[in-house]
C-alpha positions in Angstrom: 28.9 -137.9 -119.6 32.7 -139.5 -119.0 33.9 -141.6 -116.7 36.0 -139.1 -115.4 33.3 -136.4 -115.5 30.8 -138.1 -113.6 33.9 -139.5 -110.3 34.6 -135.2 -110.2 30.8 -134.4 -110.4 30.3 -137.4 -107.4 33.0 -136.3 -105.6 31.6 -132.5 -105.6 28.0 -134.1 -104.6 29.6 -136.0 -101.8 31.7 -133.4 -100.3 28.4 -131.3 -100.5 26.3 -133.7 -99.0 28.8 -135.2 -96.3 27.8 -134.5 -92.5 30.5 -131.6 -91.4 31.3 -130.5 -94.9 34.0 -128.8 -93.4 36.3 -131.7 -94.1 39.7 -131.2 -93.8 42.5 -134.1 -94.8 45.9 -134.4 -93.6 47.5 -131.4 -95.0 50.8 -130.6 -96.3 50.6 -127.7 -94.1 50.3 -130.0 -91.2 53.2 -131.8 -92.1 55.2 -129.1 -92.7 54.0 -127.6 -89.2 55.1 -131.6 -87.5 58.2 -131.7 -89.1 59.3 -128.0 -88.4 58.5 -128.8 -84.9 61.0 -132.0 -84.9 63.6 -130.1 -86.6 63.1 -127.2 -84.1 63.4 -129.5 -80.8 66.2 -131.8 -82.5 68.5 -128.4 -82.9 67.6 -127.6 -78.9 68.9 -131.0 -78.1 71.7 -130.4 -80.0 72.5 -126.8 -79.3 72.6 -127.9 -75.4 74.9 -130.1 -76.5 77.1 -128.1 -78.0 76.7 -125.9 -75.1 77.5 -128.3 -72.4 80.3 -129.5 -74.7 82.0 -126.1 -74.7 81.5 -125.7 -71.1 82.9 -129.4 -70.3 85.9 -128.4 -72.7 86.2 -125.1 -70.9 86.7 -127.0 -68.0 88.9 -130.3 -69.1 91.4 -127.7 -70.5 91.4 -125.9 -67.5 91.7 -129.2 -65.8 94.6 -129.7 -68.5 96.3 -125.9 -67.7 96.6 -126.5 -64.4 98.4 -130.4 -64.5 100.4 -128.6 -67.1 101.8 -125.6 -64.1 102.2 -128.7 -62.2 104.4 -130.2 -64.9 106.2 -127.2 -64.7 107.1 -127.2 -60.9 108.4 -130.7 -61.3 110.3 -129.9 -63.7 111.5 -126.7 -62.0 112.7 -129.2 -58.9 113.8 -131.9 -61.0 116.1 -128.7 -63.2 117.8 -127.2 -59.9 118.9 -130.8 -58.2 120.4 -131.3 -61.8 122.0 -127.8 -61.6 123.0 -128.7 -57.7 124.8 -131.8 -58.8 126.4 -130.3 -61.9 128.1 -127.9 -59.1 129.3 -130.1 -57.0 130.7 -132.1 -60.1 132.1 -129.0 -61.1 133.6 -128.5 -57.8 135.2 -131.9 -58.0 136.5 -131.6 -61.8 140.2 -131.5 -61.7 141.1 -130.7 -65.4 139.8 -128.2 -67.9 137.6 -130.7 -69.9 135.3 -132.1 -67.0 135.6 -128.0 -65.7 134.0 -127.6 -69.2 131.4 -130.1 -69.1 130.0 -129.4 -65.8 130.3 -126.0 -66.7 128.1 -126.4 -70.1 125.6 -128.7 -68.3 125.2 -125.8 -65.4 124.1 -123.0 -67.7 122.3 -125.4 -70.3 120.3 -126.7 -67.1 120.0 -122.6 -66.3 119.0 -121.6 -69.2 115.6 -124.4 -69.1 115.0 -123.0 -65.1 114.7 -119.7 -66.7 112.8 -120.8 -69.5 110.5 -123.0 -67.1 110.0 -119.4 -65.1 109.0 -117.6 -68.0 106.6 -120.3 -69.4 104.6 -119.7 -65.8 105.1 -116.1 -65.9 104.4 -115.5 -69.9 103.2 -119.1 -71.1 104.6 -121.8 -73.7 105.5 -124.6 -74.3 108.3 -126.6 -71.9 110.0 -129.4 -72.6 111.4 -132.5 -71.2 113.6 -134.9 -72.7 115.2 -137.8 -70.9 117.7 -140.0 -72.5 116.8 -144.1 -72.1 118.8 -147.1 -72.6 116.3 -149.1 -73.9 116.5 -151.3 -77.1 114.7 -149.3 -80.1 114.0 -145.9 -78.0 117.0 -143.9 -77.0 115.1 -141.0 -75.4 111.2 -139.6 -74.4 110.5 -136.5 -74.8 107.2 -134.8 -73.5 106.1 -131.2 -74.2 103.2 -129.4 -72.3 101.2 -126.0 -73.0 100.5 -123.4 -70.2 99.1 -120.6 -70.0 98.7 -118.5 -67.0 95.8 -117.0 -65.4 95.3 -113.6 -64.6 93.1 -114.7 -61.5 95.6 -116.8 -59.8 99.0 -115.2 -58.0 99.6 -117.9 -55.6 103.2 -118.7 -57.1 104.0 -115.2 -58.1 106.2 -115.1 -54.6 108.1 -118.5 -55.6 108.9 -117.1 -58.9 110.1 -113.6 -57.6 112.4 -115.2 -55.4 113.7 -118.1 -57.5 114.1 -115.8 -60.2 117.4 -114.0 -58.9 118.6 -117.7 -57.2 119.5 -118.4 -60.8 121.5 -115.6 -61.5 122.9 -116.3 -58.5 123.6 -119.6 -59.1 124.9 -118.6 -63.0 127.6 -116.0 -60.9 128.5 -118.5 -58.0 129.3 -121.3 -60.8 131.4 -119.2 -62.4 133.0 -118.0 -59.2 133.9 -121.5 -58.4 135.2 -121.9 -62.3 137.8 -119.1 -61.6 139.1 -120.5 -58.1 139.5 -123.8 -60.0 141.4 -122.5 -63.0 143.6 -120.9 -60.3 144.2 -123.8 -58.2 145.3 -125.4 -61.5 147.4 -123.2 -62.2 149.4 -123.0 -58.5 149.3 -126.8 -58.9 151.0 -126.8 -62.3 153.5 -123.9 -60.8 154.0 -125.9 -57.7 153.0 -123.0 -55.5 151.8 -125.3 -52.8 151.1 -121.8 -50.3 149.1 -120.5 -52.9 147.4 -124.1 -54.1 146.7 -124.6 -49.9 144.9 -121.1 -49.8 143.1 -121.5 -52.6 142.2 -124.9 -51.8 140.7 -123.4 -48.5 139.0 -120.5 -50.2 136.7 -123.5 -52.4 136.1 -125.1 -49.1 134.4 -121.8 -47.4 132.9 -121.2 -51.4 131.4 -124.9 -51.1 129.9 -124.1 -47.8 127.5 -121.3 -48.9 126.2 -123.9 -51.8 124.2 -125.8 -49.9 122.0 -122.8 -47.9 121.5 -121.8 -51.7 120.3 -124.1 -53.6 118.4 -125.3 -49.9 116.6 -121.7 -50.7 116.2 -122.4 -54.4 114.5 -126.0 -53.4 112.1 -124.5 -51.0 110.5 -121.8 -53.1 110.4 -124.7 -56.0 108.6 -126.9 -53.9 106.6 -124.8 -52.5 105.5 -123.5 -55.7 104.8 -127.0 -56.8 102.8 -128.3 -53.3 100.8 -124.9 -54.3 100.3 -126.3 -57.5 99.8 -129.7 -56.5 97.0 -128.3 -54.2 94.9 -125.8 -56.8 95.1 -128.7 -58.9 93.3 -130.6 -56.4 90.2 -127.7 -55.9 90.3 -127.3 -59.6 89.6 -131.0 -59.8 87.0 -130.8 -57.3 85.5 -127.8 -58.7 85.2 -128.9 -61.9 83.7 -132.3 -60.7 80.7 -130.3 -59.0 80.6 -128.3 -62.5 80.5 -131.0 -64.8 77.7 -132.7 -62.3 75.5 -129.6 -62.4 76.0 -129.1 -65.9 74.8 -132.5 -66.7 71.7 -132.1 -64.7 71.1 -128.9 -66.8 71.6 -130.8 -69.2 68.8 -133.6 -69.0 66.8 -131.1 -67.4 66.9 -129.2 -71.2 66.5 -132.6 -73.2 63.7 -134.0 -71.3 61.7 -130.9 -71.7 62.3 -130.2 -75.3 61.7 -134.0 -75.3 58.7 -133.6 -74.0 57.4 -130.4 -75.6 57.8 -132.4 -78.9 55.8 -135.2 -77.9 53.0 -133.2 -76.1 53.0 -131.6 -79.9 53.4 -134.9 -81.5 50.5 -136.2 -79.8 48.1 -133.1 -80.4 49.4 -133.4 -83.8 48.7 -137.3 -83.8 45.0 -136.4 -82.2 44.0 -133.9 -85.6 45.8 -136.6 -87.7 43.3 -139.5 -86.5 40.4 -137.1 -86.5 41.4 -136.4 -90.0 41.8 -139.3 -91.0 38.3 -141.0 -89.5 36.8 -138.0 -91.9 38.9 -139.1 -94.4 37.7 -142.8 -94.3 34.2 -141.4 -94.2 34.9 -139.7 -97.7 36.5 -142.3 -98.6 33.7 -144.4 -98.3 31.6 -142.6 -100.1 34.2 -142.5 -102.7 34.0 -145.9 -103.2 30.6 -146.3 -103.4 30.5 -143.3 -106.1 33.4 -144.5 -107.8 32.0 -148.3 -107.9 28.3 -146.4 -109.1 30.6 -145.0 -111.8 31.8 -148.3 -112.7 28.9 -150.1 -113.0 27.2 -146.6 -114.6 30.5 -147.1 -117.4 29.5 -150.9 -117.4 25.8 -150.3 -118.2 27.3 -147.9 -120.6 29.4 -150.5 -122.3 27.0 -152.9 -122.4 24.3 -150.5 -123.8 26.6 -149.6 -126.5 27.0 -153.5 -127.6 23.5 -154.0 -127.0 22.6 -150.7 -129.3 25.4 -151.7 -131.7 23.6 -155.1 -132.0 20.0 -153.4 -132.5 21.0 -150.4 -135.0 22.8 -152.8 -137.4 19.6 -155.6 -137.4 17.4 -153.1 -139.1 20.0 -151.7 -141.1 21.2 -154.9 -142.5 17.5 -155.2 -143.8 17.5 -151.7 -144.9 21.0 -152.2 -146.9 20.7 -155.5 -148.3 17.3 -155.3 -149.6 18.6 -152.2 -151.1 21.3 -154.5 -152.6 19.0 -157.1 -154.1 17.0 -154.7 -155.5 19.7 -152.7 -156.9 20.3 -156.6 -158.6 16.9 -156.7 -160.0 15.6 -155.1 -163.1 14.1 -151.8 -162.1 12.9 -148.7 -163.8 15.4 -145.9 -164.0 13.3 -143.9 -160.8 13.3 -146.9 -158.8 16.7 -147.7 -159.4 17.7 -143.7 -157.8 15.2 -144.2 -155.3 17.3 -147.4 -154.1 20.8 -145.8 -155.1 19.8 -143.3 -152.5 18.9 -145.6 -149.6 21.8 -147.6 -149.6 23.8 -144.1 -149.5 21.9 -143.7 -146.9 22.1 -146.4 -145.0 25.9 -146.5 -145.7 26.0 -142.9 -144.2 23.9 -143.9 -141.2 26.4 -147.1 -141.1 29.4 -144.6 -140.9 28.0 -142.8 -138.1 26.8 -145.9 -136.1 30.8 -146.8 -136.2 31.8 -143.7 -135.3 30.0 -143.4 -132.1 30.9 -146.6 -130.9 34.6 -145.9 -131.5 34.0 -143.0 -129.3 32.0 -145.0 -126.4 35.3 -147.3 -126.7 37.5 -144.8 -126.8 35.7 -143.3 -123.3 35.3 -146.5 -122.0 39.7 -147.2 -122.5 38.4 -150.6 -124.3 40.5 -149.4 -127.4 43.2 -151.9 -128.7 45.7 -152.4 -131.2 46.1 -155.3 -133.1 50.1 -156.1 -133.3 50.2 -158.0 -136.6 52.7 -157.5 -139.7 51.3 -156.0 -142.6 52.0 -154.9 -146.5 52.7 -151.3 -146.0 52.1 -150.5 -149.8 49.2 -153.0 -150.1 47.5 -151.0 -147.4 48.4 -147.6 -149.2 47.0 -148.8 -152.4 44.0 -149.7 -151.3 43.6 -146.4 -149.2 44.5 -144.8 -152.7 41.4 -146.8 -154.8 38.6 -146.3 -152.1 40.0 -142.6 -151.9 40.0 -142.2 -155.5 36.6 -143.4 -156.4 35.2 -140.9 -154.1 37.7 -138.0 -155.7 36.5 -138.9 -158.8 33.3 -138.4 -158.2 33.1 -135.2 -157.2 35.8 -134.1 -159.9 39.0 -133.9 -158.1 42.3 -135.4 -158.9 44.2 -137.7 -156.1 47.3 -139.0 -156.2 49.4 -141.1 -153.7 53.2 -140.8 -153.3 55.0 -143.6 -151.9 59.0 -142.8 -151.3 60.9 -145.0 -152.7 63.0 -146.3 -149.1 59.8 -147.4 -147.5 59.9 -151.1 -145.2 57.8 -153.4 -147.2 56.4 -155.2 -143.9 55.3 -153.8 -140.7 54.0 -155.0 -137.5 50.9 -152.8 -136.5 47.6 -152.3 -136.5 46.5 -152.3 -140.5 42.6 -151.6 -139.8 43.3 -148.8 -137.5 46.0 -147.2 -140.2 43.7 -147.6 -142.9 40.7 -146.0 -141.0 43.0 -143.1 -140.2 43.6 -142.5 -143.8 40.8 -143.3 -145.1 39.2 -140.7 -142.5 41.5 -137.8 -143.1 41.6 -138.1 -146.6 37.7 -138.4 -146.8 37.8 -135.2 -145.1 39.8 -133.4 -147.3 37.8 -134.1 -150.3 34.5 -133.4 -148.4 35.7 -129.8 -147.8 37.3 -129.5 -151.1 35.4 -128.3 -153.9 38.0 -128.2 -156.4 41.9 -128.8 -157.1 43.7 -131.5 -155.7 44.0 -134.1 -153.0 47.7 -135.6 -151.7 48.5 -138.4 -149.3 52.1 -138.7 -149.1 54.3 -141.3 -147.5 57.7 -141.4 -146.1 60.9 -141.6 -144.1 61.2 -138.6 -141.6 63.9 -138.9 -138.9 63.3 -142.9 -138.7 59.6 -142.5 -138.2 57.0 -143.5 -141.0 55.1 -139.6 -142.0 52.0 -139.4 -143.4 50.6 -136.1 -145.1 47.3 -135.3 -146.5 47.2 -132.1 -148.4 44.1 -130.5 -150.3 43.2 -127.4 -151.9 40.0 -126.9 -150.1 38.4 -124.0 -147.9 41.1 -124.3 -145.5 40.9 -122.9 -141.7 41.7 -120.1 -139.8 43.3 -120.0 -136.2 39.9 -119.9 -134.7 38.5 -122.7 -136.6 42.1 -125.2 -135.9 41.2 -124.6 -132.0 38.1 -126.1 -132.3 39.4 -129.4 -134.2 39.6 -133.0 -132.6 36.5 -132.1 -130.1 33.8 -134.8 -130.5 30.3 -133.4 -132.6 32.5 -129.7 -133.4 33.6 -128.5 -136.7 34.9 -125.4 -137.4 31.5 -123.7 -137.5 27.7 -124.2 -137.7 28.0 -123.0 -141.7 30.4 -126.1 -142.7 28.0 -128.4 -141.1 24.9 -127.2 -142.8 26.8 -127.1 -145.8 29.3 -130.1 -145.9 27.2 -131.9 -143.0 29.2 -134.9 -140.6 29.8 -135.3 -137.3 32.6 -133.9 -136.4 33.9 -137.3 -134.5 36.3 -138.6 -137.6 38.8 -136.6 -136.2 38.5 -136.6 -132.9 38.7 -140.6 -133.4 41.8 -140.7 -136.0 43.8 -138.5 -134.0 42.7 -141.0 -130.8 44.0 -144.0 -132.7 47.3 -142.1 -133.7 48.1 -141.4 -130.4 47.6 -144.9 -129.3 49.5 -146.2 -132.4 52.6 -143.6 -131.1 51.8 -140.7 -132.7 50.2 -137.3 -132.8 48.2 -135.6 -135.5 49.6 -131.4 -136.5 47.5 -129.4 -138.9 48.1 -127.0 -140.9 45.5 -124.6 -142.7 45.4 -121.2 -144.7 41.7 -119.7 -145.1 41.0 -120.6 -149.3 44.2 -122.5 -149.8 44.1 -125.8 -148.3 44.9 -127.7 -145.2 47.3 -130.4 -144.3 46.9 -133.1 -142.1 50.8 -134.7 -141.1 50.6 -137.7 -138.4 54.5 -139.7 -137.7 54.4 -143.0 -136.1 57.7 -145.2 -135.2 58.9 -147.9 -137.6 58.4 -151.4 -136.7 59.7 -154.0 -139.3 58.3 -157.1 -139.5 61.4 -159.8 -140.0 59.0 -162.7 -141.4 55.6 -163.6 -141.9 53.6 -164.7 -139.1 53.0 -167.9 -139.8 49.0 -167.3 -140.6 49.9 -165.3 -143.4 52.3 -167.6 -144.5 49.5 -170.8 -145.0 47.0 -168.2 -146.1 49.6 -167.5 -149.2 49.9 -170.9 -149.5 46.6 -171.8 -149.8 45.8 -168.7 -152.0 48.5 -169.7 -154.4 46.5 -173.5 -154.9 43.1 -171.6 -154.9 40.9 -171.8 -157.9 40.5 -168.8 -160.5 38.5 -165.8 -159.0 37.0 -166.5 -162.3 34.8 -169.0 -160.9 31.5 -168.6 -159.3 30.6 -168.6 -155.9 28.5 -171.6 -157.3 31.1 -173.3 -157.9 33.0 -173.1 -155.1 30.1 -173.9 -152.4 29.1 -177.4 -153.9 25.9 -177.5 -152.0 23.3 -175.9 -149.6 23.6 -173.5 -147.0 22.6 -173.4 -143.5 21.6 -170.1 -143.1 21.0 -169.1 -138.5 19.2 -166.5 -137.7 16.5 -165.4 -135.5 15.6 -162.6 -136.7 12.9 -163.4 -140.0 13.6 -159.8 -141.4 17.6 -160.8 -141.2 16.4 -164.6 -142.7 14.1 -162.6 -145.9 17.8 -160.9 -146.7 20.3 -163.5 -146.5 17.8 -165.7 -148.4 17.8 -163.0 -151.4 21.3 -162.8 -151.0 22.0 -166.7 -151.1 19.7 -167.0 -154.3 21.1 -164.1 -156.2 24.2 -166.0 -155.6 22.7 -169.2 -157.2 22.8 -171.1 -154.3 20.4 -173.4 -152.6 19.5 -173.0 -148.4 17.9 -174.0 -145.7 17.2 -171.9 -142.5 17.3 -172.3 -138.7 16.0 -169.8 -136.0 18.8 -170.6 -132.9 21.7 -172.5 -132.8 19.8 -175.3 -131.1 17.9 -175.6 -134.3 21.3 -175.5 -136.4 22.8 -178.0 -134.3 20.2 -180.4 -135.2 20.1 -179.6 -138.9 24.0 -179.9 -139.5 23.3 -183.6 -137.6 20.6 -184.3 -140.0 21.6 -183.1 -143.1 25.4 -182.1 -145.0 25.9 -178.6 -145.7 28.7 -176.9 -147.8 28.7 -173.9 -145.6 27.0 -172.5 -142.4 26.2 -168.8 -141.9 26.0 -167.7 -138.5 24.5 -165.5 -136.1 25.5 -164.8 -133.1 22.9 -163.4 -130.9 20.1 -166.1 -130.1 17.5 -167.5 -128.1 17.8 -171.0 -127.2 21.8 -171.4 -127.8 23.6 -168.8 -129.3 25.6 -168.7 -132.1 29.5 -169.7 -130.2 27.7 -172.6 -128.2 26.3 -174.1 -131.7 29.7 -173.5 -132.8 31.7 -174.9 -130.1 29.1 -178.1 -130.3 29.4 -178.7 -134.0 33.2 -178.7 -133.7 33.4 -181.0 -130.5 31.5 -183.2 -132.6 33.2 -183.3 -135.5 36.1 -183.7 -134.0 34.3 -187.2 -133.2 32.7 -187.9 -136.5 35.2 -186.5 -138.7 34.8 -183.9 -141.6 34.8 -180.4 -140.9 32.0 -177.2 -142.6 32.9 -174.1 -142.9 31.0 -171.5 -140.4 30.9 -167.8 -141.3 29.6 -165.6 -138.8 27.3 -163.4 -140.2 26.3 -161.1 -136.9 25.4 -157.9 -135.8 27.9 -157.9 -132.7 31.0 -155.9 -134.1 32.7 -154.7 -131.3 36.1 -154.8 -131.3 37.0 -158.4 -129.8 33.6 -159.9 -131.8 35.5 -160.8 -134.5 38.2 -162.9 -132.6 35.9 -164.2 -130.1 34.3 -166.0 -133.4 37.6 -167.6 -134.3 38.3 -168.6 -130.8 35.1 -170.9 -130.8 36.1 -172.5 -134.4 33.8 -170.7 -136.5 36.0 -170.0 -140.2 35.2 -166.2 -141.4 33.3 -163.4 -140.0 31.0 -160.8 -141.7 29.3 -158.0 -140.1 25.8 -156.5 -140.2 25.2 -154.7 -142.2 26.0 -157.3 -144.9 27.7 -156.1 -147.5 27.1 -158.2 -150.6 30.5 -158.1 -152.5 32.3 -158.3 -148.7 30.0 -161.5 -148.2 31.0 -162.6 -151.8 34.5 -162.3 -150.8 34.5 -163.8 -147.2 32.7 -167.1 -148.7 35.7 -167.5 -151.8 38.4 -166.7 -148.9 37.2 -169.1 -146.8 36.0 -171.9 -149.3 39.1 -171.5 -150.9 40.5 -172.9 -147.8 38.8 -175.0 -146.8 39.7 -176.9 -150.6 43.0 -175.9 -149.6 42.9 -178.2 -146.3 41.9 -178.5 -142.9 45.1 -177.2 -141.6 44.7 -174.0 -143.7 41.4 -173.3 -142.5 41.9 -174.1 -138.8 44.7 -171.1 -138.9 41.7 -168.4 -139.2 
């Protein structure tokens, strides 16, 4: 059971077992209700503000309108005074020009007076212009707008009396003008008698002017006084209404705030209760998580232990099979050994797949980031796959595009694993025909495709691919074998490298698996590869035997007696002498007492493990000088074990079950590096 599934199972069990299984957590709906209440209260407060602002605006508008009426009344009084002055100036005029100016001023002022009265009655704008004798400012202009109220008729009588008087004043000014013109005519004719008679008429005429303007001013002043009193009453009423509005507004705002606070308190109370339950659930979930993590760690430790324990007997089975294969046996026995070796290899492959699957599920799958030769990798895959295809009578071809980059950065081991697995599957399900591996550049990515002419798959079979321990159907499993883990592991590896696997298949016509990976160019060889290449160039020819490269005895360190026998048999077949040690402590003592050309070191041993023993040997060598090559020969084959060995000071690594050819190659490599110099050996 995977970790995620275990956590889900524990969560369900927890919800069923907690006291009060009706566990409610802080829900989105409750949050929406809280936000809705908050915004509703906010909208009510804003609405009240807008409503009372409108009321305040109306009160202010009413006051402004009344002040405008007061201004118009004052303007009427001022205009009447100006008209009266102009009339007296007209009476004193002694020439036509002065007469014309005075008459023009009278008519202008009377027009303004008529307009002001019209505004009071119908509404409009009254403009006052005053000429100033100020530097930079010639005149002062003020405009007011007035809208009459139908409910206020306190000044109607004044308007009724003033409006006819305006016409009377206009008529009287015209009459005065005529008298003045007659007087000037008599003066010009030197008619003294008529001149004085007209002058007497003008005197009598002017005696009627003051009472006329007195009546007009009286009405205008009364209207101004009424406006002032009306404005005062309005301002008092506005102050009272404004205060009432303010009290009402604050009362409503306080009510809304109180309701929101009450709703918030109820919500917080419910939330605290929900949080209390949530804390209980969270504590239980943490306990379940810790249990699941302990189970995962136990699973990883179990996988590591089982890897070691399974590889140890497999090392004996495959090791003895390889040793026997090198002996002179009867053909029947040779066939038995071959079957044992093939079955053991199949079992080893299955173990490796299960371990890879366990690492993927535990989230411990990591990829290397090293430079590698792409064409060389494809050639190695082609060599391995071609042998399998040839054994089954199939034609295999590996075609690479000419524009492939020479060197890339990535994990060559995992890429090789994917290609061999997909090509191996193609061979397994192809009875006759071909299997092709194509590599090319497609849209800036590296595209791999493996096509076969095998049995193919239908849509139902394709839907079951990439499932652990699953194949197209049970008949496929019975006929072709396999665990169904290879494709699932391959897909996980490809996805970890930045791609995904696609499949096209037709029943009876074969299948095509393809995947693409990002291209990451290696600009230059890493230092490790440069030094390794230099060492290999300086190395002796492969025609040299291992016994010629290893000039001295070998110390075989392993706590398992069967593994000692297997290792000893392989060493003897190589024509080398050896000593054995059962613990790291014993290996430390023997290497101090005797000079060895090579040490084959196990990792897991009692008293002192192989890593500690290697560290002690390297510390001793740092003081005394010299360096003995050490190769790890261990059943610890999980990712990271090889790095741990090199970090401890080992020079090589061979995983159990030991393949004799692989052991020979690793001995050749390590001894070649050792002969090239200590710096080259330290690189690995």
